[in-house]
VOPAGU-2260 file (C-alpha; in pm, 1 decimal, decimal comma):
REM VOPAGU-2260
SITE   aa  ch    i         X         Y         Z
SITE  MET   A    0   -2371,0    1456,5   -1102,4
SITE  SER   A    1   -2439,7    1648,3   -1420,9
SITE  SER   A    2   -2251,9    1556,7   -1735,8
SITE  GLY   A    3   -2068,9    1890,8   -1722,6
SITE  LYS   A    4   -1944,2    1832,2   -1369,9
SITE  GLY   A    5   -1857,4    1473,7   -1454,6
SITE  GLU   A    6   -1651,1    1583,8   -1752,8
SITE  CYS   A    7   -1477,5    1847,1   -1540,8
SITE  ALA   A    8   -1392,4    1589,5   -1273,8
SITE  ALA   A    9   -1257,8    1349,2   -1535,0
SITE  ASP   A   10   -1051,8    1626,4   -1693,2
SITE  THR   A   11    -915,3    1724,8   -1352,8
SITE  GLU   A   12    -820,9    1364,5   -1276,6
SITE  GLN   A   13    -637,1    1339,1   -1607,9
SITE  LEU   A   14    -452,0    1662,2   -1535,5
SITE  GLN   A   15    -352,1    1534,8   -1191,1
SITE  GLN   A   16    -212,3    1221,9   -1351,5
SITE  ARG   A   17     -22,4    1419,6   -1614,5
SITE  VAL   A   18     124,2    1653,5   -1354,0
SITE  TYR   A   19     226,5    1357,1   -1138,5
SITE  LEU   A   20     387,8    1176,3   -1431,1
SITE  GLY   A   21     561,5    1498,1   -1534,1
SITE  LEU   A   22     706,7    1527,6   -1184,8
SITE  ARG   A   23     827,0    1167,8   -1195,2
SITE  ALA   A   24     990,5    1213,0   -1533,9
SITE  GLY   A   25    1133,1    1556,1   -1455,4
SITE  ASN   A   26     954,1    1719,0   -1749,4
SITE  LEU   A   27     653,3    1885,8   -1587,7
SITE  ASP   A   28     454,1    2087,6   -1842,9
SITE  PRO   A   29     369,4    2434,1   -1702,0
SITE  GLU   A   30      48,3    2439,9   -1907,0
SITE  ASP   A   31     -72,5    2120,2   -1739,7
SITE  LEU   A   32      -0,8    2267,6   -1397,8
SITE  VAL   A   33    -183,4    2594,4   -1473,0
SITE  ALA   A   34    -481,2    2408,3   -1620,1
SITE  LEU   A   35    -499,5    2186,9   -1311,2
SITE  ALA   A   36    -482,9    2485,1   -1076,8
SITE  CYS   A   37    -759,9    2663,1   -1267,7
SITE  ASN   A   38    -979,1    2352,4   -1254,3
SITE  LEU   A   39    -921,5    2322,2    -879,8
SITE  LEU   A   40    -973,5    2688,2    -796,6
SITE  ASP   A   41   -1343,4    2649,6    -710,6
SITE  TRP   A   42   -1288,5    2326,0    -518,2
SITE  PHE   A   43    -980,7    2420,2    -316,8
SITE  PRO   A   44    -986,6    2800,9    -285,8
SITE  CYS   A   45    -786,7    2786,1      38,2
SITE  SER   A   46    -494,1    2603,3    -117,6
SITE  ASP   A   47    -205,9    2849,7    -129,3
SITE  ALA   A   48     -34,0    2642,7    -397,2
SITE  VAL   A   49    -341,2    2655,7    -623,4
SITE  LEU   A   50    -372,9    3032,5    -577,6
SITE  GLU   A   51      -3,1    3088,3    -640,4
SITE  VAL   A   52      -5,3    2894,2    -966,9
SITE  VAL   A   53    -319,5    3074,1   -1087,1
SITE  GLU   A   54    -189,3    3419,1    -995,3
SITE  LEU   A   55     175,6    3382,4   -1094,7
SITE  ASN   A   56     324,1    3355,2   -1441,4
SITE  PRO   A   57     476,4    3007,0   -1472,4
SITE  ALA   A   58     739,1    3151,8   -1705,2
SITE  GLU   A   59     871,5    3345,0   -1405,5
SITE  MET   A   60     901,4    3032,4   -1191,3
SITE  SER   A   61    1208,9    2814,0   -1191,0
SITE  PRO   A   62    1154,3    2442,9   -1263,3
SITE  GLU   A   63    1224,5    2373,6    -894,7
SITE  GLU   A   64     961,8    2624,9    -778,8
SITE  MET   A   65     709,1    2492,4   -1026,6
SITE  ALA   A   66     771,8    2132,6    -916,4
SITE  ALA   A   67     742,1    2227,2    -548,6
SITE  ARG   A   68     404,1    2393,0    -609,4
SITE  ALA   A   69     287,3    2096,6    -815,1
SITE  ARG   A   70     370,2    1859,6    -529,9
SITE  ARG   A   71     187,4    2083,3    -283,8
SITE  ILE   A   72    -121,3    2090,2    -505,4
SITE  LEU   A   73    -125,5    1711,8    -539,1
SITE  ASP   A   74     -83,2    1681,8    -161,8
SITE  ASP   A   75    -360,8    1934,7     -97,1
SITE  VAL   A   76    -610,0    1744,9    -313,0
SITE  GLY   A   77    -504,6    1405,6    -177,0
SITE  PHE   A   78    -397,6    1268,7    -513,5
SITE  ASP   A   79    -287,8     905,3    -498,7
SITE  PRO   A   80    -118,1     752,6    -803,7
SITE  GLY   A   81    -228,3     403,9    -701,7
SITE  PHE   A   82     -38,9     104,2    -835,6
SITE  ASP   A   83     -59,7     187,2   -1205,3
SITE  LEU   A   84     122,3     521,8   -1198,9
SITE  ALA   A   85     364,8     415,2    -924,5
SITE  PRO   A   86     467,8      64,0   -1034,7
SITE  GLU   A   87     740,5      49,7    -771,4
SITE  ARG   A   88     463,2      -5,9    -517,8
SITE  SER   A   89     370,0    -334,6    -684,8
SITE  GLU   A   90     735,2    -437,0    -683,7
SITE  THR   A   91     759,7    -356,2    -312,5
SITE  LEU   A   92     450,9    -567,4    -247,1
SITE  ARG   A   93     583,4    -860,5    -449,0
SITE  ALA   A   94     912,7    -845,6    -261,2
SITE  ALA   A   95     718,1    -848,7      66,1
SITE  LEU   A   96     516,8   -1150,3     -48,4
SITE  ARG   A   97     835,2   -1343,0    -124,7
SITE  ILE   A   98     940,6   -1287,2     236,9
SITE  VAL   A   99     614,2   -1373,2     411,5
SITE  ALA   A  100     565,3   -1673,2     181,0
SITE  ARG   A  101     860,1   -1839,3     353,4
SITE  ASP   A  102     637,9   -1877,9     661,6
SITE  LEU   A  103     337,5   -2024,5     480,1
SITE  PRO   A  104     458,9   -2385,8     448,0
SITE  LEU   A  105     458,1   -2396,5     828,4
SITE  ARG   A  106      83,4   -2338,2     800,8
SITE  GLY   A  107      47,2   -2614,7     544,5
SITE  ILE   A  108      19,8   -2379,7     247,1
SITE  GLU   A  109     232,1   -2491,9     -44,5
SITE  GLY   A  110     305,9   -2333,9    -378,6
SITE  GLU   A  111     384,0   -1975,8    -471,0
SITE  PRO   A  112     115,6   -1716,9    -388,8
SITE  GLU   A  113      67,6   -1418,7    -616,5
SITE  ILE   A  114     -30,7   -1056,3    -573,1
SITE  GLU   A  115    -365,3    -977,2    -731,8
SITE  ILE   A  116    -471,7    -618,8    -804,7
SITE  LEU   A  117    -838,6    -589,7    -706,5
SITE  ARG   A  118    -982,4    -340,7    -954,4
SITE  ASP   A  119   -1339,5    -412,1    -846,8
SITE  TRP   A  120   -1264,8    -259,2    -503,9
SITE  PHE   A  121   -1273,9     111,4    -425,1
SITE  PRO   A  122   -1017,4     232,1    -378,1
SITE  VAL   A  123    -828,2     -17,5    -589,6
SITE  GLY   A  124    -614,1    -238,1    -368,0
SITE  ALA   A  125    -425,9    -565,8    -372,9
SITE  GLY   A  126    -501,3    -909,2    -237,8
SITE  ILE   A  127    -332,9   -1248,0    -254,3
SITE  ARG   A  128    -419,7   -1549,8    -462,3
SITE  LEU   A  129    -281,6   -1878,3    -331,0
SITE  ALA   A  130    -142,8   -2143,1    -561,4
SITE  ASP   A  131    -472,1   -2336,0    -529,8
SITE  GLY   A  132    -661,0   -2032,2    -661,7
SITE  GLU   A  133    -807,2   -1916,1    -330,8
SITE  ARG   A  134    -816,0   -1541,5    -262,9
SITE  LEU   A  135    -701,2   -1390,6      65,4
SITE  ASN   A  136    -833,5   -1039,4     121,0
SITE  TRP   A  137   -1027,0   -1059,6     446,3
SITE  GLY   A  138   -1063,6    -720,4     618,0
SITE  GLY   A  139    -997,5    -525,7     301,4
SITE  PRO   A  140    -713,0    -519,5      50,6
SITE  ILE   A  141    -363,0    -377,9      78,7
SITE  LEU   A  142    -388,0     -13,7     -25,0
SITE  PRO   A  143    -125,8     141,5    -253,1
SITE  THR   A  144     -15,2     386,3      18,2
SITE  MET   A  145      82,4      89,9     238,6
SITE  CYS   A  146     348,3       1,4     -17,9
SITE  ASP   A  147     552,9     320,0       2,0
SITE  ASP   A  148     755,3     166,2     285,7
SITE  PRO   A  149     883,2    -195,0     260,8
SITE  THR   A  150     835,1    -260,5     633,0
SITE  VAL   A  151     477,1    -134,0     631,5
SITE  ALA   A  152     405,0    -339,4     319,1
SITE  LEU   A  153     547,2    -655,8     475,2
SITE  ALA   A  154     363,7    -615,4     806,9
SITE  SER   A  155      37,2    -527,3     628,1
SITE  LEU   A  156      66,6    -828,9     401,0
SITE  ALA   A  157     139,8   -1062,0     692,3
SITE  ARG   A  158    -165,1    -928,3     879,3
SITE  LEU   A  159    -384,7    -975,2     574,5
SITE  ILE   A  160    -276,5   -1337,7     538,0
SITE  GLN   A  161    -310,5   -1406,0     910,2
SITE  GLU   A  162    -658,3   -1253,8     940,2
SITE  SER   A  163    -781,0   -1423,1     622,7
SITE  LEU   A  164    -664,9   -1764,5     743,2
SITE  LEU   A  165    -821,2   -1707,4    1084,6
SITE  GLU   A  166   -1154,1   -1614,0     928,8
SITE  ARG   A  167   -1145,4   -1919,4     704,4
SITE  THR   A  168   -1029,9   -2185,1     952,4
SITE  TRP   A  169   -1094,0   -2034,0    1298,0
SITE  GLN   A  170    -743,3   -2146,1    1391,5
SITE  VAL   A  171    -496,6   -1902,4    1540,3
SITE  TRP   A  172    -163,6   -1893,7    1357,2
SITE  PRO   A  173     122,9   -1844,8    1426,5
SITE  VAL   A  174     135,7   -1950,4    1792,4
SITE  CYS   A  175     412,4   -1875,3    2040,3
SITE  LEU   A  176     518,6   -2216,8    2171,3
SITE  TRP   A  177     652,9   -2065,2    2491,7
SITE  HIS   A  178     334,0   -1880,6    2589,9
SITE  ASP   A  179      74,5   -2074,1    2388,6
SITE  LEU   A  180     -58,8   -1744,3    2255,7
SITE  GLY   A  181    -142,3   -1634,9    1906,7
SITE  VAL   A  182     106,8   -1380,3    1777,9
SITE  HIS   A  183      40,4   -1084,7    1551,6
SITE  ALA   A  184     222,5    -927,8    1260,9
SITE  SER   A  185     354,8    -595,1    1384,5
SITE  GLU   A  186     607,7    -322,7    1313,4
SITE  ARG   A  187     871,1    -300,2    1585,1
SITE  ASN   A  188    1185,7     -89,5    1568,6
SITE  GLY   A  189    1164,4     -56,0    1194,0
SITE  ALA   A  190    1109,3    -426,6    1122,4
SITE  ALA   A  191     808,5    -645,3    1044,6
SITE  VAL   A  192     787,2    -915,5    1310,9
SITE  TRP   A  193     559,5   -1175,6    1465,1
SITE  TRP   A  194     487,8   -1024,6    1806,8
SITE  CYS   A  195     375,9   -1217,2    2114,6
SITE  ALA   A  196     204,1   -1038,8    2403,8
SITE  GLY   A  197     329,6   -1286,7    2664,7
SITE  ASP   A  198     556,0   -1162,0    2946,1
SITE  ASP   A  199     507,5    -795,7    2853,0
SITE  GLY   A  200     566,8    -873,0    2487,5
SITE  HIS   A  201     849,3   -1015,1    2281,2
SITE  ILE   A  202     942,5   -1084,0    1920,6
SITE  LEU   A  203     876,5   -1443,3    1824,8
SITE  ALA   A  204    1048,5   -1407,3    1488,2
SITE  PRO   A  205    1092,5   -1162,6    1202,6
SITE  VAL   A  206     828,1   -1216,1     938,1
SITE  GLY   A  207     965,6   -1477,5     700,9
SITE  GLU   A  208    1180,5   -1650,3     963,6
SITE  LEU   A  209     933,5   -1859,3    1161,6
SITE  ALA   A  210    1101,6   -2185,4    1063,2
SITE  ARG   A  211    1433,1   -2078,6    1210,9
SITE  ALA   A  212    1268,3   -1946,7    1528,9
SITE  LEU   A  213    1039,7   -2240,3    1601,7
SITE  GLY   A  214    1181,1   -2535,3    1417,4
SITE  HIS   A  215     985,4   -2700,5    1140,5
SITE  GLY   A  216     851,5   -2994,9    1335,8
SITE  ARG   A  217     680,5   -2803,4    1614,3
SITE  ALA   A  218     571,4   -2507,4    1404,2
SITE  THR   A  219     349,7   -2721,9    1184,4
SITE  GLN   A  220      82,7   -2734,7    1451,0
SITE  GLY   A  221    -250,9   -2624,0    1309,1
SITE  ARG   A  222    -191,4   -2730,7     950,1
SITE  ARG   A  223    -502,8   -2687,1     743,6
C-alpha cells in the first residue's frame, strides 16, 4: 500500500472513531461526518447513506437525521469499536467470567481468573488468564461483538474455557452423570447452559450452577 493510501486509510479510521464517539456522547460533529463520507465515497459508492451525506447540506439535517445516517454509514463499512471504544463490552465479559468461574473449582481450578485483552491478535480479542498464569484461548479469542449480549458472552466464554481445557488435558468436562456424556456450553431459550445430548437433549445446569446440579463430590471427577 502506498504511503498516500495508508494515510488515507488511517485518516478514515480516525474519522470513523470520532463519528462513533460523537454518536455515543450525543454530540456528533457534522464536519466529521461529511469528511468521513467524502473519504468513503470511492470505496463505498453504493452506500446510500454515504451519497446522502455527500450530496446534502448537513445544516439542513436535524440531529436525529444526521445521527441515523452516521449509524448507517458505520454499519455499511462494518465499523467495530472493539473493546476500547465500547468499554461496556469488557464489563459484560468480566461479569460473564464471574459466573462461569463458579464452575471451575469443580474442575480443580482454583483462584480468580482474569480477562486478558489480546492485542497481538487480529482482530483484537479477549482470552482468559488463570490464577496460575496460564492462558486459555484455544480456538481463537472472544471477539468484541460477542460481548454485546450477556448470554452470548457467557456461552462463548464457557465454550472457550471448555475447549481450551480439553485441548490441554484431553479430558472431557463437564460430564453428565446420568448419560456419561460430555456436555457443551450452549444458548437455549435465552440462557447460557451446559447442554447434554442424551435422551434427545436436556439442560444439565445453567452455566455457573454445576455444583448445585451435580453435587460437589461427584462433579469433581476429572480434576486436573
